[in-house]
N, C-alpha and C positions, 0 to 999 in steps of 0.2 A: 493369508499371511505368504510373505515371502520366506523361503527355505534357502539361506545362504550357501548349504552345502550343494543344493541341486543346481543354484544357479552357477555354482563353480565347476559342478559336472558337464555342464550345457557348454559353458567357455572353454572348459579343456577339450570336448568333444569338437567343438568348431574350430578349436586352434590346430587341432591334428587334423581337422579335415581337409584333405585336397579335390575342389570341385572337379579338377581336370581330370581326375583319376576315379573320381566317383563317375562323371558322366561318359568316362571313355570305357566304362565297363558296360556302358548300354548302345552309345551312339560312336559309329565311326567320324572322327574328326579329322580337320586337315590344318595345319598353321598359317596364318597368314596375318603377319604382322606380330601384334600383342595380344590375336585372342585368336580361337580356332572355330573353326566353321563345319556344321554338318547337315544334312536332313532331320527337319524336327521329327521326333519320337510321339509328339502328340497330334498332328494330322500329317496327311498323306501330300507329300510334295514330292517333286523329282530335282527342283533345283534348290541348293540349302541356303535356307533364310535362317537356321538356328546358331546361334552365336555364343561361347564362352569366355569370360575374359577373369584368367586366371587370378591377374594381379587384384582383382576388386571382389572377386569371390562371387560372380553372378552368372547367370546364363539367362539369354532372352531369345525370344522366337519374332521375327519380323512380319511372321504370317500370320500366326494364331494369337501372338501377343501373350503369350506363357512367358512368366519370367520368375527369377526369386534367386535362393541361394543353393547350397546344395542340399541340403533340409527338404527344401520346397521341390526340388528335383526328384528327390527320392520318394514324396510324398505322393507326387503326381503318375510316377513310372509304377509303383508297390501300392496306389491306391489306400494309402493308410494316411494317417493324421502326422502334420509336421514333427511333433513330439514323438511320436511312435518311429518316425524316420530317425528321429536324434537318437533314440533307442537302438534301433536297429544297426547305426554307424557306431555306436559307444562297443557292440558287440563285436562289430568286424576290427575295430582297433585294439578290443582288450580292455578298456574302459570299464570300472565295475561303474554301476549306478549306486547311489547312496541307499542305504538301507534306512526305511520309512519306518515306523513304528506303526502296525497295525494289531485289530482285534483277534485274540486267539481264535475265534469261530473263522475268522478271514485267513487268519496263517493256515489254520488246517485244510481249509477248502481250497489253497492254492496249491499247497502240498499234493492234495488227493490230485486234481488236475495235471499235475505235473507229474506225477506216479503214473497217471492213466497214460499219457503222452508217451512215459517212457515206456511201459510194458506192450503198447502196441507197436514200437518201433521195435522193439526186440521179437515182439511175434512176426512182424513182416520178414527180419531176416530169419526168424525159424521157417516159416513157409516158403521161401524162396531159396532157401539151401535143402529143403524137401525135393523141391522140384528140379534143382540144378546139380546136387553132388551127393544125392542119394537113390538108393532102388525104388523109394515112395514113388518118386515123380514121374515114372516111366509113362503111365497111363496119362498122367496131365500133360507130358510134352507130345503125348500122340494128338492126343486131342489139341492142343495147341498149334502143332503142325497141319492140323486139318483144316482150322480155320486161317490159315495163312500168318501165325504169327513166328515171326523168326525168332532164333536165340537173342539177337540183339535187341529186339522190342520187349524179350522178357527181361532182360538186364535193365533195360529204358525206363520200364515202368514199374520194376520189383516184382512182378508176377509172381506167385508162388504155387505151391500145393499143399492141401492138406491132408495125411494120411488116411485110409480107412480102416482106422482104430479108433476105439472108444476115449483114450486120455493119453496119447503121445503128447502134444502140447504143454496139458495141465501137467503131467507126470516130471516133463523136463523142466518146466519152471518151477515146478514147488522143489524140486533138488537144487534151484538156484536161489532160494529164498523168496521167492515170490508167492503172497499169500494167497489163499482160495478166495478171500474176500475182493481183491484187485484184480485176478481173473475172471469173477463173475460180475463187477461193476463195469468192468472195461466191454464186457460182452463176449468176452473168450472162451468162458466156460459157461455150464449150467448146473445148478445144484440138482442133485439126483433126487426123485420123490420119494425114495423108500433107501432109509440108511443113510449113512453121512458119505462125505464127499462131493466130487464135481466130475462131470465128463465135459470133453469138447464141444462147442458149439458148430464148429465147421470140421465135418469129416469127408474126406474122398470129394473133393471139390477143387477146382482150380479157383486161386485166390488172388483178388484183386485189392490192393492196398488204394485207401482211400484217404485224402488227405485235405487239412482244412486249408483256407486263402492263404497261410504262411509256410504251406508244405509240410507240416506236421502230422504224421500218421493219427487218425484218430478213430478209424473204423474200417472194415472189410467188407468186400463181395465176392460172395463163393457162388461159382458155377457148378452144378452139380454134373457128375459123370453118370451116364446110364440115366435109368428111370426115375431116379430119386426126386423126389418132392420136398420144398417148391423148388422149380429149376435154379430159381438164383434166390440168395440168402443172403440178407445185410446184416450187418451189426444192428442188433436192438439199441434204441435211443440210450446214449450215457450221457453222463456233465460232460463231455466233449464233443459229442455226435448229436446233433439234429437236423433229420436229413432234408426237414420244410427248410430250413435255413441255410442250407450246404448245397453245393454243385461238384458232381464230380470233375476234376480235371481243371477247376477254375486256377488254381495255383498254377498251371501250366499253361493258362490258355491267356491269361490275362493281359500278356503285354498285345500277343496277337489280336486279340479284340479292341484294347485301343488303336493298334495300330491301322486295323481293318474299318474301324468304326460301326463294327457288327459284331454279334455273339449267335454262333449257331446252336441250338439245344436240341439235343436228342435224348430218346428215353434210356440206353443204358449205357454202360463203363463200355461193353464190349464194341458199341457201335463208335464210342467216342475216339476210343483206342483207333478202329479202321481209319476213321475219318485222319487221325493225325499222320497214321503211316501213309495214308495219301497224299498228305503236304497241305492238308486244311488244318491249320492248328487252332483257330478261332472256334473251338467247339468244346461244348460242356455238356455233360448229361445229367441229368435228375436221378434220384436212387429210389426206385421202387414207389415213387409217391408223384402225384398230379405238380405240375409246375405250380408254383404259390409266389403270391405277391411278394414277400421276402426274398425269392430268387430273382425277381424282376428287379427288387431294389440293389440286388447286387450286381446286377448286369448293366442297369442303367447310369451305374456311378462311373461306367467306364467305356459305354458306346451309345450312341442312340438308337440303334439298330438290334432288335431281336429278329432270328429267323427258326423257326420252326421245323424241323426234320424228322415227323416220327413215322411210326412204321404206316404203311399205305392201307393197312386191312380197315376193318371198320373200327376197330377198337383203338388202332391210331388214330385215327380220323375225328371219333368222339374224344381223345385225349387232345387231341389239336384245339378242339373246340373250347375246352376246359382251360386249354392255356391261354387261348387270345382273351376269355374272359379273364383270366388273372392279371393281364397288361390293359385292359380297355382303360382309353383317357391318358396313359402313362408315357407309352412310349412315340418316340417322335418317327418312328418306322415300323411296322411289325410285317413280316412276311412268312411266307409259308412255300416250304420246298416239297415238291410231291415227287415221290418216287414211283417209276413206272414199274410194273411186273410185280405189283404186290409184295415188295421186297421191303425189307429195312436196311439202314445205312450199310450197318455191317457186312450181310449179304449182297447190297447192291455193289461195295467195291472189290468184292471177292468174285463177283460173276462179270462185271465190265471194267472193273481196272481204275487204278486211281485218274488218270488223266480224265475218264467219262464224268467221275464223281466231281472233281474239282470245276468241271464244264457244267453238270447240272447245277451247283449251287448258283451259277448266275441267273438260272432260270427260275429262281422263287418267285412267288406272287404276292401281291399286297394282300393283307388279311381280308379286306372287303371282297377282293375277287375270289377267295378261298371260300369264303363264308356262300357267296353267293351258288358260286357252281356246288356247294353240298346243299345247298336249298334246293338250287333246279335238281339234282340226280335224285331227291327224294321226293319230288312232288308228283302227283299222280296226275293223271290227264282228264281233270274235271275242273268245273267252275270252282266247287269247292276245293279242289287241290290247288291250284291257281291262288285263291284265296289265302288260303292258310299258309304258303309258300309266299307271297306280300307279307303278310303279319308278320314273319318270322324274320324277314328282309328289312322293317320297317326302323327297329332300334340300332342297327347297322347303320343305315343312310344316315339316323337322325345324330350320328357321333361325327359325321365326316364335316370338315369345312366347305364352305359354301361351293368353291370350285370342283373340288372333287365330288359333293353329293351330285352336283349336274350332271356329271358324267355318270356315277354309277345308277341316278335315276332312269337315264338312256337305256344303260346297260341291263340294268334290273327289267325294266320295261320289255327288252328284245330277248331275254333269257327266258321271261313268263311267258311270254306270249300276250301281251297286254300293251294297250295303249298308254302311253307315256303320260296322257293327261289323267290317267287314271292313279298312275304310280305317283305324279305332284300332288292331287288333292287327298290321296291317302297320307301321304308324309305330311302336307300342311296341317291336318286334322290332328296327326299323331304329334306334333311339336306345339299346337294348340292347345292339347291335354295336358300338356306339361309331362307328358312321359319321358322323355328326355331332354337333354340340353346337348349342344353340341360340346364336345369334349375339347380342351385345348391340350397341345402336346406340351407335357411339362419335363421331359428327360433332358437332364443338362448333357451338353457336348460341347465338344471344342473342335472348331475348324477355323481354315485360314478365312479371316476376315478382312475388310477394308474398312479402316477407321478413319473418322474425321479427323483430319491431321493439317490444318491451315498454318498458316504463319504464326498466329499466336500460340499455339500449340506448341509447336516447334520451339519457340522460344521462351514459353513455361518449362519444359525440359531442360532448355539451356541453362536455366537461373536455379533449377531443381539443382541440377549437376553441381553448378557452381557452389552453392549453399552446402550441398554434400560433401565438396574437399573443404570449403571453408564456412562453417556455421556463421561465422560474426556478419558474413554478406548478407542475413537476412536483415539484419537492421537497415543497412544501406538500401536494400531493394525496398524496404516498406517506407522509408522517408521518402522516396522516390513515386512509389504507387501505393494508394491507401488499400489495405487489405480489402474492406468494404467495396473498394471502387474498381479492384482487379480486372481485368477485360474479360479473362478465363476462368470460369467459375469452378472446373474441375481443378486446374490448378491451384485456385485460392483455396479449396478444401485441401490440399496436399501440405501449402504452407500454412495452413493454420493447424494441420497435425503436427508438423515439424516446429513451428513456435512453441506450441504447449508441451511439446515434450521437451525441447531444450529448456523451456521455462522451467520445468520440474526437475531440473538436474539431470536430464536422461542424455544420450548422446547417439548418435545417426549413425545407427550401425544395422546389420541384418536383422538382430532382433524387432527395430523398429518397424523396418518392411513387412517381418514376418505377422506383425501384430495388426497391419492395415486389410481393408477389406481387400477383395483379391483384385478390383480394376485398379485401386489405388496402388498396391504393391506392386501390379504389372507395370505401370505407367512409372514409377520410381524406378524400378527395375532399368526399363528402357532409358529412362534418363541418364542413368549412372554408365550403362553399357555402349551406349551410341559414341560413334567415332567423332572426332574433327573438335573436341572441346577446346579451346583456347581463350586467352585473357581477350581477344578480339572478338571473337565471335559471343563472349559474354557481355560484351558492351553494347553489339550490337544486337543482341535480344532484349536485353535492358530498354534501349533506345526503342524497339519496335512496341514493347509493351507500353512504356511512356507516353508513344504518340500517341496509341490506341487509347489510352487511359484520358490524356488532354482532348483527343477528338471528341470522346461521348461527354466528358465534362463541359465543354463548349456548348455542344448540342443541348443538353440540360439545363445550362444557366441560362442560355438564349431562349429556351421554349418559358422557361419560368419568368425572364423579363416582360415578353410577349403576353402572358398569361396576367401578370401584375399590371402590365400598363393598360389592358384590356379590362379589368376591374376598377382601376384608378387607386390603386394602393401605392404609396409612396416608396416601398420597398424596392420597388422596380430598379432605382438609382443604385442601389449596391448590386442589385445581380448584373446591368449594364456595366459598371466597375470589373465586375468578375470576370466579364466577357471578355473585357479588353485587356485584363491579366491574362487571362487562358491565350489568347490569342498572341500576345507577346513571346509568351513562355513557346509557344509552339512556333514562331518567326525563330527564336533562338536554338530550338530543336533542329528545325530544318537548316538552320545555317550552319551546325555543327555536324550535320549528316554526313 
């Protein structure tokens, strides 16, 4: 059931939203006539093909064909749903969302989540102030300086310090009226095993705030000073923090990931910070856990390529293999960045510098090559060793498409000192046994594509734009070209959707476009924002579609008349009359062309 208050809320947000202001918050634009142009934020390009038409309230990219209204733009940029984009824009505009009646238990749950996020934000400020404006932070500052972390970076990432005391934070927060229950639930404090009260979870540690995708602080990572164990300590799981479903830095890196078309995954937050400071922004880190399929889903919504850059020691290489298993068959492209000298990304940046790390990123090898290199490095120099190495490589080869597989069969044979025929036969038996099927790339991605755009499609967009301006034209168009015989089936689908919407009493607006499938919505947007729409261009487009319809109708009736004549059916006379009628119509159309 529709909620009139919610509909009014959405319309209020829409009415007060300036698409130009929204887009210019992300993309530099230059005005040309009644529209603005810039390089598309959704795919890499050097020549501007991204257009915004403020008068119509739409954007469209002629390279990757993304299009829509301001909310669609926000949803694509921030990787949220269109309704979440509306809510986010409402917050920016200071428009309150209508209150909805909720179950009391749900109300209590939401209040607790809000309280946990608020107390984490207060804790971030507490830790940051301890580091930057109190004497407690001296040891933390010295440690960070030794890691090459500047004062600017400390502010940029909200880095803090937990004093070397049992309950500095807990005592300070209780004085502010924050309950022990909230402190414990948020993972900031631990209940004492003997007696009452709590003590701080983080003590004598450099503190890194951990944010969710929306930038809300939900947890902390603490790096111990001295020999305390564990060296790295994260917040335990809470109602707002699940480390298997959250990646450190995704709130900062998601735009760079989408722009670069790739995400670089490192093992720790210090590695991620070092990469960001080196100018490599599309970097995220796992948080003391293996890379999971949930992590893969988060990244593949934003880019088709994942690059793993773990430590180059044995533990790091094993972690890389586990990560590759988590994305098997899902990513369009998986690569591994191999760091020399046994270093982790943080140490590599500090030793060799930012430029060297940025250059190294370009050398990442495909996942099959990494797997083969790993197998080769652990192969014993014996017949059984080669046999075991081949068995380990067969599942890897089986996952590849045929062209890539052929290249890696040759490479595997060379690396394992085997005849190529032996590898081919073993792989054929492996596939025949059904041990694995070639996996297809399923990751969503957006790239510049060449779409079929013939005269009929261009004419179709022309009449779509005309109907958008004047819905009454739909009747005129369908009287000239029957819907069931429309020359372009895709455009016919759009016309059917528009007709059904208008018949139901709806209006053609941004909400109608938002309700369409992605391809249909993009094509509708393109039809609206394309330049050069005139009465003459509309009539020309209608003529093009009408002639195409008549030509196909002539061929259909001619074929039917011939078939009926051969079968001795009397109805062929009617078909011939229809043929003559269509020929006369085509002649009249050509006369007026």
